[in-house]
ZAROVEX-73799 format. One record per residue (C-alpha): residue in one letter; x, y, z. Coordinates in Angstrom, 1 decimal, m for minus. Layout:
<sites>
res, x, y, z
A, X, Y, Z
...
</sites>
This chain:
<sites>
res, x, y, z
M, 76.7, 85.7, 43.3
N, 77.0, 85.1, 47.1
D, 73.9, 82.9, 47.0
Q, 75.5, 80.8, 44.3
K, 78.6, 80.4, 46.3
N, 76.7, 79.4, 49.4
K, 74.7, 76.9, 47.3
N, 77.9, 75.4, 46.0
K, 79.2, 75.0, 49.6
L, 76.0, 73.3, 50.6
D, 76.1, 71.0, 47.6
F, 79.7, 70.1, 48.5
L, 78.4, 68.8, 51.8
K, 75.8, 66.7, 50.1
I, 76.0, 63.2, 48.6
E, 73.2, 61.7, 46.6
G, 71.0, 64.5, 47.9
L, 71.7, 63.7, 51.6
T, 73.6, 65.8, 54.1
P, 75.8, 64.5, 56.9
L, 73.3, 65.8, 59.4
S, 70.4, 63.7, 57.9
L, 72.6, 60.6, 57.6
G, 74.1, 61.0, 61.1
F, 70.7, 61.8, 62.7
V, 68.9, 58.7, 61.3
T, 71.7, 56.3, 62.0
G, 72.4, 57.7, 65.5
F, 68.9, 58.6, 66.7
Y, 67.8, 54.9, 66.7
P, 70.6, 53.8, 69.0
F, 70.0, 56.9, 71.1
V, 66.3, 56.2, 71.6
F, 67.0, 52.5, 72.0
F, 69.5, 53.1, 74.8
L, 67.3, 55.7, 76.5
S, 64.2, 53.6, 76.4
N, 65.9, 50.7, 78.1
N, 67.6, 52.8, 80.8
F, 65.5, 55.9, 81.2
Y, 65.0, 55.8, 85.0
A, 68.8, 55.4, 85.5
V, 69.9, 58.0, 83.0
N, 67.3, 60.8, 82.9
S, 69.2, 63.9, 84.0
V, 69.7, 66.7, 81.5
G, 73.4, 66.0, 81.6
H, 72.8, 62.4, 80.6
I, 70.5, 63.2, 77.7
A, 72.9, 66.0, 76.3
Y, 75.9, 63.6, 76.6
F, 74.1, 60.8, 74.9
L, 72.8, 63.0, 72.1
A, 76.4, 64.2, 71.5
F, 77.6, 60.6, 71.5
F, 74.9, 58.8, 69.6
V, 74.0, 61.5, 67.1
G, 76.9, 64.0, 67.1
V, 79.6, 61.4, 66.5
P, 77.7, 59.8, 63.5
V, 77.1, 63.3, 62.0
L, 80.9, 64.0, 62.3
L, 81.7, 60.6, 60.8
F, 79.4, 61.2, 57.8
T, 80.8, 64.7, 57.4
L, 84.3, 63.2, 57.1
L, 83.0, 60.5, 54.7
V, 81.2, 63.0, 52.5
L, 84.3, 65.2, 52.3
A, 86.4, 62.2, 51.4
L, 84.0, 61.1, 48.7
S, 83.9, 64.6, 47.3
S, 87.7, 65.0, 47.3
I, 89.0, 61.6, 46.4
K, 88.0, 60.7, 42.8
K, 89.2, 57.1, 43.0
I, 86.6, 56.2, 45.6
A, 83.9, 58.7, 44.4
K, 82.5, 56.2, 41.9
Y, 81.8, 53.7, 44.7
R, 79.9, 56.3, 46.8
K, 76.6, 54.4, 46.8
Q, 78.3, 51.2, 47.9
I, 80.2, 53.1, 50.6
L, 77.1, 54.8, 51.8
F, 75.2, 51.5, 51.9
V, 77.9, 49.9, 54.0
S, 78.4, 53.0, 56.2
I, 74.8, 53.3, 57.1
I, 74.5, 49.7, 58.2
F, 77.9, 49.6, 60.0
I, 77.5, 52.9, 61.9
T, 74.0, 52.0, 63.0
A, 75.1, 48.5, 64.1
F, 78.1, 49.9, 66.0
F, 76.2, 52.4, 68.0
L, 73.2, 50.0, 68.5
S, 75.5, 47.2, 69.8
F, 77.1, 49.6, 72.2
A, 73.7, 50.9, 73.4
A, 72.7, 47.3, 74.1
T, 75.8, 46.1, 75.9
L, 78.1, 49.1, 76.6
L, 80.8, 47.0, 74.9
I, 82.4, 47.0, 71.5
K, 81.5, 43.6, 70.1
K, 84.4, 43.2, 67.6
K, 83.4, 39.8, 66.2
I, 79.8, 40.8, 65.7
L, 80.8, 44.1, 64.1
L, 83.3, 42.4, 61.8
A, 80.5, 40.0, 60.7
V, 78.2, 43.0, 60.1
L, 80.9, 44.7, 58.0
V, 81.5, 41.7, 55.8
I, 77.8, 41.0, 55.3
S, 77.1, 44.7, 54.5
I, 79.9, 44.7, 51.9
L, 78.6, 41.6, 50.2
L, 75.0, 43.0, 50.2
S, 76.3, 46.3, 48.7
F, 77.3, 44.7, 45.4
K, 73.6, 44.2, 44.5
L, 71.7, 46.5, 46.8
F, 73.9, 49.6, 46.8
D, 71.3, 51.7, 45.1
R, 68.8, 51.1, 47.9
F, 70.7, 53.0, 50.7
K, 67.9, 55.6, 51.0
K, 65.4, 52.8, 51.7
L, 67.8, 51.7, 54.5
L, 67.3, 55.1, 56.1
I, 63.6, 54.8, 55.8
L, 63.6, 51.3, 57.3
I, 65.8, 52.5, 60.2
S, 63.4, 55.5, 60.8
I, 60.4, 53.1, 60.9
I, 62.1, 50.8, 63.4
T, 63.0, 53.8, 65.6
L, 59.3, 54.1, 66.3
V, 59.3, 51.0, 68.5
P, 61.8, 52.3, 71.2
L, 60.4, 55.8, 70.7
F, 57.0, 54.5, 71.9
K, 58.6, 52.7, 74.8
L, 60.5, 55.8, 75.8
G, 57.3, 57.8, 75.5
Y, 55.4, 55.8, 78.1
K, 58.4, 55.9, 80.4
V, 58.5, 59.7, 80.2
Y, 54.8, 59.7, 80.8
D, 55.1, 57.5, 83.9
Y, 58.0, 59.6, 85.2
Y, 56.2, 62.9, 85.1
Q, 53.0, 61.5, 86.7
K, 52.3, 62.7, 90.2
N, 54.0, 60.2, 92.5
T, 51.8, 60.2, 95.6
W, 53.6, 57.3, 97.1
I, 56.5, 59.5, 97.9
Q, 54.4, 61.8, 100.1
P, 53.4, 60.6, 103.6
S, 49.7, 59.9, 104.2
D, 49.7, 61.7, 107.6
S, 51.7, 64.3, 109.5
I, 54.7, 62.1, 110.3
E, 57.1, 64.7, 108.7
E, 56.2, 66.9, 111.6
V, 57.4, 64.3, 114.2
V, 59.6, 65.7, 116.9
F, 62.1, 63.3, 118.5
K, 62.4, 63.2, 122.3
T, 65.5, 61.1, 122.0
K, 68.2, 61.6, 119.4
P, 70.7, 58.8, 119.3
N, 73.1, 58.3, 116.4
I, 71.5, 55.7, 114.1
Y, 73.2, 53.3, 111.7
M, 71.2, 51.3, 109.2
I, 73.4, 48.6, 107.7
Q, 72.0, 46.9, 104.6
P, 73.6, 43.6, 103.5
D, 72.0, 43.1, 100.1
G, 69.8, 39.9, 99.9
Y, 70.4, 38.5, 103.4
V, 67.6, 36.2, 104.3
S, 65.9, 35.7, 107.7
R, 66.9, 32.9, 110.0
E, 63.7, 30.9, 109.4
T, 64.3, 30.9, 105.6
M, 68.0, 30.2, 106.0
E, 67.2, 27.1, 107.9
D, 64.4, 25.9, 105.6
A, 64.9, 23.3, 102.9
L, 66.0, 25.6, 100.1
Y, 68.9, 27.1, 102.0
N, 69.3, 24.4, 104.6
Y, 72.1, 26.2, 106.4
E, 73.1, 26.8, 110.1
N, 74.3, 30.3, 110.3
S, 75.9, 31.3, 113.6
F, 75.6, 35.1, 112.8
Y, 72.1, 35.3, 114.1
D, 73.3, 34.0, 117.5
W, 76.2, 36.5, 117.4
L, 73.7, 39.3, 116.9
S, 71.7, 38.1, 119.9
K, 74.8, 38.1, 122.1
E, 75.5, 41.7, 120.9
D, 72.1, 42.7, 122.3
F, 70.2, 42.8, 119.0
K, 66.6, 42.0, 118.8
I, 66.0, 39.7, 115.8
Y, 62.6, 40.0, 114.3
K, 61.1, 36.6, 113.3
D, 59.5, 35.9, 110.0
F, 60.5, 39.3, 108.7
R, 60.0, 40.1, 105.0
S, 60.5, 42.7, 102.4
N, 57.6, 44.1, 100.5
Y, 59.3, 44.0, 97.1
P, 61.7, 41.6, 95.5
A, 64.7, 43.7, 94.5
S, 66.9, 46.6, 95.8
L, 65.4, 49.6, 94.0
N, 61.7, 48.8, 94.6
S, 62.3, 47.6, 98.1
N, 64.3, 50.6, 99.2
A, 61.9, 53.0, 97.5
S, 59.1, 51.8, 99.8
L, 61.5, 51.7, 102.8
F, 62.4, 55.4, 102.5
S, 58.9, 56.6, 101.4
M, 57.3, 54.5, 104.2
Q, 54.6, 53.6, 101.7
H, 53.7, 51.0, 99.1
H, 54.3, 52.1, 95.5
Y, 53.2, 48.9, 93.6
F, 56.2, 49.4, 91.3
G, 55.3, 53.0, 90.6
S, 54.1, 52.6, 87.1
T, 50.6, 53.4, 85.7
L, 51.2, 51.7, 82.4
M, 53.9, 49.0, 82.3
P, 55.4, 48.2, 85.7
D, 59.0, 46.9, 85.9
F, 61.9, 46.5, 88.3
E, 63.4, 49.7, 87.0
M, 60.7, 52.0, 88.3
P, 60.2, 55.8, 88.1
Y, 61.6, 57.9, 91.0
A, 63.2, 54.9, 92.8
R, 66.7, 56.4, 92.8
E, 65.4, 59.9, 93.5
C, 63.6, 58.5, 96.6
I, 66.6, 56.4, 97.9
S, 69.6, 58.6, 97.3
G, 67.9, 61.9, 96.8
D, 64.9, 63.4, 98.5
N, 62.7, 61.3, 100.7
P, 60.5, 61.7, 103.8
V, 62.9, 59.7, 106.0
I, 65.8, 62.0, 105.4
R, 63.7, 65.1, 105.6
I, 62.4, 63.9, 109.0
F, 66.0, 63.3, 110.2
K, 67.1, 66.8, 109.0
N, 64.0, 68.4, 110.6
N, 65.2, 67.0, 113.9
G, 68.7, 68.3, 113.5
Y, 70.5, 65.2, 112.2
H, 73.5, 65.1, 109.9
T, 72.9, 62.3, 107.3
S, 75.4, 60.1, 105.6
F, 75.0, 57.7, 102.6
V, 77.8, 55.1, 102.4
V, 77.4, 52.5, 99.7
E, 79.5, 50.0, 97.7
D, 78.8, 51.3, 94.2
E, 76.9, 54.0, 92.3
Y, 73.8, 52.0, 91.6
F, 71.4, 54.1, 93.7
Q, 72.9, 57.3, 92.4
Q, 73.3, 56.3, 88.8
N, 71.0, 59.0, 87.4
K, 72.9, 61.7, 89.2
C, 69.8, 63.1, 90.9
D, 70.1, 65.9, 93.5
Q, 71.4, 64.6, 96.8
L, 69.7, 65.5, 100.1
Y, 72.2, 63.6, 102.2
D, 74.8, 65.8, 103.9
Y, 77.6, 63.3, 103.1
T, 77.9, 60.7, 100.4
N, 81.0, 58.5, 99.9
I, 80.4, 58.7, 96.1
S, 80.0, 62.1, 94.5
V, 77.6, 62.2, 91.5
D, 80.4, 64.0, 89.6
E, 82.5, 60.8, 89.8
I, 79.8, 58.7, 88.2
P, 80.4, 58.0, 84.5
Y, 77.5, 58.7, 82.1
F, 77.8, 55.2, 80.7
S, 77.5, 53.5, 84.1
K, 76.5, 49.9, 84.6
G, 75.7, 50.7, 88.2
D, 78.9, 49.1, 89.6
N, 81.7, 51.0, 87.9
L, 82.8, 52.7, 91.2
Q, 83.7, 50.0, 93.7
Q, 84.1, 51.4, 97.2
D, 85.6, 49.9, 100.4
V, 82.5, 50.4, 102.5
L, 84.2, 49.8, 105.8
S, 87.0, 52.2, 105.1
D, 84.5, 54.8, 103.9
L, 82.4, 54.4, 106.9
K, 85.4, 55.0, 109.2
S, 86.0, 58.2, 107.3
A, 82.4, 59.3, 107.6
I, 82.3, 58.5, 111.4
S, 85.5, 60.6, 111.9
L, 84.0, 63.7, 110.4
S, 83.7, 66.5, 113.0
V, 79.9, 66.9, 113.3
E, 78.2, 68.5, 116.3
K, 74.8, 67.0, 115.5
P, 73.1, 63.6, 116.0
R, 73.8, 61.4, 113.0
F, 72.1, 59.0, 110.7
F, 74.1, 56.6, 108.4
F, 72.7, 54.4, 105.6
V, 75.4, 51.8, 104.9
E, 75.0, 49.3, 102.1
K, 77.1, 46.3, 101.1
C, 76.2, 44.4, 97.9
V, 76.8, 41.0, 99.5
P, 75.4, 38.3, 99.6
H, 73.1, 39.7, 96.9
H, 70.7, 37.4, 95.2
V, 71.5, 34.6, 92.8
H, 71.9, 35.6, 89.2
F, 70.8, 32.4, 87.3
F, 74.2, 32.2, 85.5
A, 75.6, 28.8, 86.7
E, 75.8, 25.9, 84.2
G, 74.7, 22.4, 85.0
D, 72.9, 22.0, 88.3
R, 72.2, 25.7, 88.6
I, 70.1, 25.7, 91.8
K, 72.6, 23.6, 93.7
K, 75.6, 25.6, 92.5
E, 74.1, 29.0, 93.1
R, 73.0, 27.9, 96.6
L, 76.6, 27.1, 97.5
E, 77.8, 30.4, 96.0
Y, 75.2, 32.3, 98.0
L, 76.2, 30.6, 101.2
E, 79.9, 31.4, 100.6
K, 78.9, 35.0, 100.3
I, 77.0, 34.7, 103.5
E, 80.2, 33.8, 105.3
E, 82.0, 36.6, 103.6
V, 79.5, 39.2, 104.6
N, 79.3, 37.8, 108.1
I, 82.9, 38.8, 108.6
W, 82.2, 42.3, 107.2
L, 79.1, 42.7, 109.3
K, 80.9, 41.8, 112.5
Q, 83.8, 44.2, 111.7
T, 81.3, 47.0, 110.9
I, 79.2, 46.5, 114.0
N, 82.4, 46.2, 116.2
L, 83.6, 49.5, 114.6
I, 80.4, 51.3, 115.4
T, 80.3, 49.8, 119.0
E, 83.8, 51.0, 119.6
K, 83.5, 54.5, 118.1
D, 79.8, 55.1, 119.0
P, 78.9, 52.9, 122.0
H, 75.4, 54.5, 122.5
A, 74.3, 54.2, 118.9
L, 71.2, 52.5, 117.7
I, 72.1, 50.0, 115.0
I, 69.7, 48.4, 112.5
V, 70.7, 45.4, 110.3
L, 68.1, 45.3, 107.6
A, 68.4, 43.5, 104.2
D, 66.4, 44.7, 101.2
H, 65.0, 41.3, 100.1
G, 65.8, 37.6, 100.0
G, 68.4, 35.6, 98.1
W, 66.2, 34.1, 95.4
V, 67.8, 30.6, 96.0
G, 65.8, 27.7, 94.7
M, 64.7, 29.0, 91.3
N, 66.2, 28.4, 87.9
D, 65.7, 31.7, 86.1
Y, 64.0, 35.0, 86.1
G, 61.0, 33.6, 84.4
E, 60.4, 31.3, 87.3
M, 61.1, 34.1, 89.8
F, 58.5, 36.2, 88.2
S, 55.8, 33.5, 87.9
T, 56.3, 31.2, 91.0
Q, 53.4, 30.5, 93.3
K, 55.4, 28.1, 95.5
E, 55.5, 29.2, 99.1
A, 59.1, 28.2, 99.6
H, 60.1, 30.2, 96.5
I, 58.1, 33.2, 97.7
A, 59.8, 33.1, 101.1
S, 63.2, 32.9, 99.3
I, 62.4, 36.1, 97.3
F, 61.0, 38.2, 100.2
S, 62.4, 36.9, 103.5
N, 65.1, 39.1, 104.9
I, 67.0, 39.8, 108.1
C, 65.9, 42.5, 110.4
A, 67.8, 43.0, 113.7
I, 67.9, 46.1, 115.8
K, 70.1, 47.1, 118.7
W, 67.9, 49.5, 120.5
N, 70.6, 50.3, 123.1
G, 68.3, 51.0, 126.0
L, 65.5, 52.8, 124.2
P, 62.0, 51.8, 125.4
Y, 60.7, 50.0, 122.2
D, 58.4, 47.3, 123.6
E, 55.2, 49.2, 123.2
F, 56.0, 50.2, 119.6
D, 57.4, 47.3, 117.7
E, 54.9, 44.6, 118.3
G, 53.6, 44.8, 114.7
L, 57.0, 45.3, 113.0
T, 57.0, 42.6, 110.3
S, 58.2, 44.2, 107.0
N, 60.6, 46.8, 105.6
V, 57.9, 49.4, 104.7
N, 57.1, 50.1, 108.4
V, 60.7, 50.1, 109.8
F, 61.2, 53.9, 109.8
R, 57.7, 54.7, 111.0
T, 58.2, 52.3, 113.9
L, 61.6, 53.9, 114.6
F, 60.2, 57.4, 114.6
S, 57.4, 56.4, 116.9
V, 60.0, 55.1, 119.4
L, 62.1, 58.2, 119.1
S, 59.1, 60.6, 119.5
E, 57.4, 58.3, 122.1
N, 54.3, 58.8, 120.1
K, 52.2, 55.7, 119.3
S, 49.7, 57.7, 117.1
Y, 52.1, 57.3, 114.2
L, 51.5, 53.6, 114.3
N, 47.9, 54.2, 113.3
N, 49.1, 54.7, 109.7
L, 51.3, 51.6, 109.3
E, 51.3, 50.2, 105.8
K, 50.0, 46.7, 105.3
D, 52.8, 44.1, 105.5
E, 52.0, 42.8, 102.0
S, 54.6, 41.7, 99.5
Y, 54.3, 42.3, 95.7
N, 56.1, 40.9, 92.7
L, 55.6, 41.1, 88.9
N, 54.2, 38.3, 86.9
N, 55.2, 37.5, 83.3
E, 52.1, 35.7, 82.1
G, 51.6, 38.1, 79.2
Y, 53.7, 40.5, 77.1
F, 53.3, 43.2, 79.7
K, 54.2, 42.4, 83.4
E, 51.4, 42.9, 86.0
V, 51.8, 43.5, 89.7
V, 50.7, 40.6, 91.9
K, 50.3, 40.3, 95.6
L, 52.1, 37.2, 96.9
I, 52.0, 37.7, 100.7
N, 49.0, 39.0, 102.7
D, 49.2, 41.4, 105.6
D, 48.9, 38.5, 108.0
G, 51.8, 36.6, 106.4
T, 49.7, 34.0, 104.5
F, 50.6, 33.3, 100.9
T, 48.3, 34.3, 98.1
Y, 48.4, 35.0, 94.3
Q, 46.3, 38.0, 93.4
K, 46.7, 40.5, 90.7
L, 46.8, 44.0, 92.1
K, 43.5, 45.1, 90.6
E, 41.8, 42.0, 92.2
A, 43.5, 42.6, 95.5
E, 42.3, 46.2, 95.5
K, 38.8, 45.1, 94.9
T, 39.0, 42.6, 97.7
S, 40.4, 45.1, 100.2
T, 37.6, 47.6, 99.5
K, 34.8, 45.1, 100.2
</sites>
């Protein structure tokens, strides 16, 4: 008798042989996998995955439960259950998929989907089960993409581990150190070349403030994540992927804002470390933080973050960080998302317009940089200050396709050229920084100066610069600048063969 009652209850929660769980899972799992496959390296914490499962799968299951109950209880609409199921399957899938793609509710698109699905339901209503099969088959595409990203993520990342004993370095001098990163700020040589063609007085101001400006300096990678990952690991990573390399690379955020050799070295030498940034981009995946102080707590970061939801006043936050009562030497990483690189959005004469926009941002960030450096000089007059951009401004190109495929020397310089200026503040650096040319070797050079140990310079990385090309369906890593600063165009595999000869 009880078995019959339970069976009746289960049948009550079924419609056309389908349960709300099966309906909700199929319609929600596709958007879930789609979203995760496109954002995995930024949203790979256990908390993220649980939250997204609840949203993308749990909510559709709840919606279909309510729908099934309504169709079972309201006789007037029960006769249209197949039509309603047909429309609901399409609309719920479209709603969550569009949100997964844009993190927005596209009202006009969804209205169009609703109207079209209603019209289709008049003739195709009895094929709603085939819709579920079709959605399940389509799900295999992002599922494969997610699979290789998970595979890449759990591979051994040797590039994060130093190639020598530098983590055992002992500093003989322990000044407070500030690394200021104006995103996308090019070097003087490139700023005055044809693409930018701009006289920028800030370089002269730095010289007057006793900064050494490093000529023809360059980044090793074209964008913030991949450039800073190599900066803090002090090694090349070649975009970190064994299968399908991309800008969003495995362990970049973990290396930058979480655990990395640079921060471990500072902490081993008794330093208090601070991470002061303009938004949550580097902390987006809520990885464990090794820094002692961060101006953005991972608990503040929304699960559906675009990387810039939390806009901070960096100068104000730096003042707060400096004012902390700390009886230790201190290291600060301070990042400002200006001037940034061009975004290829402008209409009309895009190159001309975006050049002017970039130069306006240069003047904006110059004011901020002077205020920041003056603040540090006032509060911490004996500090060592590094102004180091993460890459160039990308001025001179029309779109991402050109940025990924260009072989023009001026374009390559625009992508990789970046400012590097250091106020050594009396430290004897002359014997150590002669070969300092690119971001990947900045901290190794700094640690050699602080330890007065030149042996660490024996393991400098090559000052090569790498990009991705878009010649085929899958991007490949290409070397664009050689160790000696000459331009080239070699696929990574070819470059490795050449270097071993």
